[in-house]
C-alpha positions, 0 to 999 in steps of 0.5 A, a space after each residue: 911497415 909502419 911504426 908511429 915514432 919516425 926513427 931514421 934519426 936515431 940511426 945511423 943504419 936499418 937492416 931488416 931480417 926476414 924469415 919467409 917458406 921456400 920448398 917447405 923450408 924457412 929460410 930468411 931475407 935481409 935487405 938494406 932500408 937506411 943507410 947513412 954516408 953511402 948509397 943503398 942498395 934496394 935488393 932482398 938477399 938470401 941470408 943465413 948464419 951458418 957455422 962458418 959465419 953470416 952467408 949474405 947470397 945473391 938478390 932474390 930476384 925470382 919472388 915477389 912478397 918476400 917481407 910480407 913473409 908469405 912470397 911468391 914465386 915469380 914464373 914458377 921459377 924458385 931459387 936454388 937453396 
């Protein structure tokens, strides 16, 4: 992902939300691209807005290409819904 302006000095945190398709359902992933004042977590996690609130799940380790919107299962494994 490229932008014509370097916005890193404008924000303390940059969070990326991404929709992707898995097993015929639209799902969301969340990743923290920039975090000031602490360690970064480099994982991409399952994310959902539910009637109980925000749910951030386990890292999505069984896919590659999630941030492209076209994930590919790794070793034929799929993450359960």
